[in-house]
N, CA, C and O of each residue as an XYZ file, in Angstrom:
304
protein
N     -64.422      1.143    160.225
C     -65.672      1.297    160.913
C     -66.399      2.493    160.306
O     -65.771      3.506    159.998
N     -67.676      2.390    160.136
C     -68.452      3.497    159.590
C     -69.429      4.008    160.639
O     -70.044      3.235    161.374
N     -69.555      5.330    160.688
C     -70.498      5.898    161.644
C     -71.892      5.975    161.033
O     -72.110      5.450    159.941
N     -72.827      6.608    161.704
C     -74.219      6.623    161.293
C     -74.474      7.185    159.901
O     -75.406      6.747    159.226
N     -73.666      8.147    159.456
C     -73.899      8.718    158.127
C     -73.122      7.994    157.036
O     -73.099      8.457    155.896
N     -72.489      6.875    157.353
C     -71.786      6.070    156.363
C     -70.341      6.470    156.141
O     -69.631      5.806    155.386
N     -69.884      7.541    156.780
C     -68.495      7.976    156.633
C     -67.599      7.105    157.504
O     -67.959      6.759    158.630
N     -66.435      6.755    156.978
C     -65.522      5.955    157.801
C     -65.006      6.771    158.976
O     -64.750      7.969    158.862
N     -64.862      6.104    160.085
C     -64.334      6.749    161.286
C     -63.504      5.743    162.057
O     -63.670      4.535    161.896
N     -62.620      6.237    162.886
C     -61.841      5.343    163.728
C     -62.665      4.938    164.932
O     -63.498      5.703    165.417
N     -62.430      3.765    165.394
C     -63.152      3.278    166.546
C     -62.329      3.359    167.812
O     -61.259      3.967    167.850
N     -62.846      2.742    168.830
C     -62.249      2.766    170.158
C     -60.807      2.265    170.138
O     -59.929      2.894    170.731
N     -60.550      1.145    169.467
C     -59.216      0.549    169.477
C     -58.196      1.434    168.771
O     -57.081      1.599    169.265
N     -58.551      1.996    167.646
C     -57.623      2.865    166.919
C     -57.275      4.087    167.757
O     -56.124      4.521    167.772
N     -58.248      4.637    168.444
C     -57.991      5.793    169.300
C     -57.049      5.414    170.439
O     -56.147      6.183    170.771
N     -57.244      4.255    171.035
C     -56.390      3.807    172.128
C     -54.969      3.514    171.641
O     -54.000      3.843    172.324
N     -54.845      2.901    170.473
C     -53.522      2.613    169.908
C     -52.771      3.907    169.636
O     -51.594      4.022    169.977
N     -53.428      4.867    169.035
C     -52.774      6.137    168.713
C     -52.400      6.918    169.963
O     -51.421      7.664    169.954
N     -53.160      6.758    171.035
C     -52.921      7.523    172.261
C     -51.900      6.864    173.189
O     -51.355      7.532    174.068
N     -51.635      5.587    173.014
C     -50.747      4.856    173.906
C     -49.288      4.963    173.459
O     -48.967      4.632    172.318
N     -48.401      5.423    174.347
C     -46.986      5.493    173.970
C     -46.406      4.126    173.581
O     -45.540      4.047    172.710
N     -46.875      3.064    174.215
C     -46.374      1.721    173.901
C     -46.890      1.183    172.571
O     -46.213      0.388    171.920
N     -48.068      1.605    172.170
C     -48.690      1.062    170.956
C     -48.661      2.018    169.770
O     -49.010      1.637    168.653
N     -48.250      3.242    170.008
C     -48.317      4.275    168.971
C     -47.596      3.872    167.684
O     -47.977      4.307    166.598
N     -46.565      3.050    167.801
C     -45.819      2.650    166.605
C     -46.650      1.792    165.648
O     -46.255      1.582    164.501
N     -47.794      1.299    166.113
C     -48.662      0.491    165.260
C     -49.766      1.315    164.594
O     -50.535      0.792    163.788
N     -49.839      2.579    164.928
C     -50.817      3.470    164.278
C     -50.273      3.888    162.924
O     -49.106      4.260    162.801
N     -51.124      3.826    161.912
C     -50.744      4.233    160.562
C     -51.395      5.581    160.297
O     -52.615      5.723    160.387
N     -50.577      6.558    159.972
C     -51.072      7.915    159.773
C     -51.267      8.212    158.293
O     -50.573      7.666    157.435
N     -52.220      9.085    158.013
C     -52.469      9.505    156.636
C     -51.236     10.230    156.111
O     -50.493     10.853    156.870
N     -51.038     10.139    154.823
C     -49.920     10.832    154.189
C     -50.446     11.778    153.120
O     -51.557     11.628    152.612
N     -49.623     12.740    152.804
C     -49.933     13.655    151.714
C     -48.758     13.648    150.750
O     -47.630     13.327    151.126
N     -49.034     14.004    149.516
C     -47.987     14.090    148.497
C     -48.082     15.466    147.867
O     -49.148     15.895    147.426
N     -46.934     16.159    147.832
C     -46.959     17.487    147.211
C     -46.748     17.379    145.705
O     -46.619     16.276    145.173
N     -46.714     18.494    145.031
C     -46.585     18.508    143.565
C     -45.279     17.902    143.075
O     -45.198     17.437    141.939
N     -44.251     17.903    143.928
C     -42.953     17.333    143.552
C     -42.865     15.843    143.855
O     -41.836     15.220    143.592
N     -43.919     15.270    144.398
C     -43.939     13.851    144.714
C     -43.367     13.508    146.071
O     -43.114     12.338    146.356
N     -43.160     14.500    146.911
C     -42.639     14.262    148.257
C     -43.776     13.850    149.187
O     -44.832     14.482    149.224
N     -43.535     12.779    149.935
C     -44.525     12.262    150.878
C     -44.317     12.884    152.244
O     -43.180     13.126    152.651
N     -45.388     13.140    152.947
C     -45.314     13.657    154.312
C     -46.439     13.033    155.132
O     -47.575     12.921    154.671
N     -46.105     12.633    156.348
C     -47.118     12.074    157.253
C     -47.892     13.209    157.897
O     -47.348     14.283    158.152
N     -49.151     12.962    158.154
C     -49.982     13.916    158.877
C     -50.139     13.418    160.303
O     -49.589     12.373    160.650
N     -50.858     14.123    161.118
C     -51.114     13.653    162.480
C     -52.496     13.016    162.600
O     -53.048     12.903    163.694
N     -53.048     12.599    161.451
C     -54.365     11.965    161.412
C     -54.177     10.455    161.270
O     -53.593      9.985    160.294
N     -54.673      9.705    162.247
C     -54.549      8.246    162.199
C     -55.487      7.701    161.133
O     -56.676      8.021    161.105
N     -54.932      6.875    160.258
C     -55.700      6.303    159.157
C     -56.158      4.889    159.477
O     -57.284      4.509    159.156
N     -55.284      4.106    160.111
C     -55.618      2.719    160.425
C     -54.613      2.188    161.448
O     -53.797      2.938    161.983
N     -54.688      0.905    161.703
C     -53.769      0.236    162.623
C     -53.071     -0.879    161.849
O     -53.708     -1.603    161.084
N     -51.772     -1.014    162.048
C     -51.023     -2.103    161.433
C     -51.202     -3.346    162.307
O     -50.358     -3.655    163.149
N     -52.306     -4.048    162.096
C     -52.652     -5.185    162.942
C     -51.657     -6.328    162.825
O     -51.400     -7.018    163.811
N     -51.095     -6.543    161.647
C     -50.152     -7.649    161.476
C     -48.932     -7.434    162.371
O     -48.527     -8.344    163.094
N     -48.346     -6.238    162.328
C     -47.178     -5.960    163.170
C     -47.548     -5.993    164.649
O     -46.757     -6.447    165.476
N     -48.733     -5.519    164.984
C     -49.202     -5.569    166.365
C     -49.310     -7.015    166.840
O     -48.862     -7.340    167.940
N     -49.895     -7.879    166.027
C     -50.035     -9.290    166.400
C     -48.687     -9.986    166.486
O     -48.488    -10.831    167.359
N     -47.759     -9.651    165.600
C     -46.410    -10.237    165.654
C     -45.727     -9.847    166.964
O     -45.118    -10.689    167.624
N     -45.829     -8.567    167.338
C     -45.209     -8.101    168.583
C     -45.845     -8.769    169.794
O     -45.141     -9.173    170.719
N     -47.160     -8.888    169.797
C     -47.837     -9.521    170.922
C     -47.504    -11.006    171.007
O     -47.359    -11.545    172.104
N     -47.384    -11.663    169.877
C     -47.010    -13.079    169.858
C     -45.604    -13.263    170.405
O     -45.347    -14.209    171.149
N     -44.695    -12.373    170.045
C     -43.326    -12.443    170.570
C     -43.321    -12.261    172.085
O     -42.586    -12.956    172.786
N     -44.128    -11.338    172.594
C     -44.215    -11.138    174.039
C     -44.778    -12.376    174.734
O     -44.284    -12.784    175.785
N     -45.801    -12.964    174.147
C     -46.392    -14.170    174.738
C     -45.409    -15.335    174.710
O     -45.322    -16.098    175.673
N     -44.669    -15.475    173.614
C     -43.675    -16.544    173.534
C     -42.615    -16.381    174.609
O     -42.182    -17.367    175.207
N     -42.192    -15.148    174.863
C     -41.190    -14.895    175.905
C     -41.748    -15.265    177.275
O     -41.042    -15.848    178.097
N     -43.003    -14.931    177.521
C     -43.617    -15.265    178.813
C     -43.764    -16.778    178.982
O     -43.543    -17.300    180.074
N     -44.132    -17.484    177.915
C     -44.260    -18.943    177.985
C     -42.896    -19.573    178.249
O     -42.783    -20.502    179.050
N     -41.861    -19.068    177.577
C     -40.513    -19.604    177.793
C     -40.065    -19.381    179.238
O     -39.433    -20.253    179.835
N     -40.390    -18.219    179.797
C     -40.044    -17.938    181.193
C     -40.771    -18.887    182.140
O     -40.180    -19.384    183.098
N     -42.036    -19.137    181.877
C     -42.803    -20.061    182.713
C     -42.281    -21.481    182.590
O     -42.221    -22.203    183.585
N     -41.905    -21.892    181.393
C     -41.346    -23.224    181.199
C     -40.038    -23.373    181.965
O     -39.769    -24.419    182.555
N     -39.222    -22.310    181.953
C     -37.960    -22.364    182.678
C     -38.206    -22.462    184.181
O     -37.486    -23.178    184.877
N     -39.202    -21.762    184.683
C     -39.530    -21.843    186.119
C     -39.986    -23.253    186.489
O     -39.609    -23.783    187.535
N     -40.799    -23.852    185.624
C     -41.296    -25.200    185.925
C     -40.180    -26.240    185.867
O     -40.203    -27.220    186.611
N     -39.220    -26.032    184.999
C     -38.127    -26.991    184.842
C     -37.056    -26.832    185.912
O     -36.263    -27.746    186.136
N     -37.027    -25.676    186.577
C     -36.004    -25.429    187.612
C     -36.241    -26.334    188.802
O     -37.384    -26.569    189.194
N     -35.154    -26.846    189.381
C     -35.313    -27.707    190.575
C     -35.839    -26.897    191.751
O     -35.536    -25.713    191.900
N     -36.632    -27.562    192.580
C     -37.239    -26.896    193.747
C     -36.420    -27.075    194.974
O     -36.787    -26.580    196.040
């Protein structure tokens, strides 16, 4: 997302993902590399791993559908 001056900025969803304990694992943080080639994460959110987020949400939905199917199949 770009703000008014054309600089990239995080939007509402990225801020919510980074702030949520349940979703924080899907936030991708900026990294730095020192002169020796060692990588280190910063505390600046760079983006969201949407693919992993969608996979996790799909798994949750599949579990809920399976639970509902089991309830419907159970004798009354």
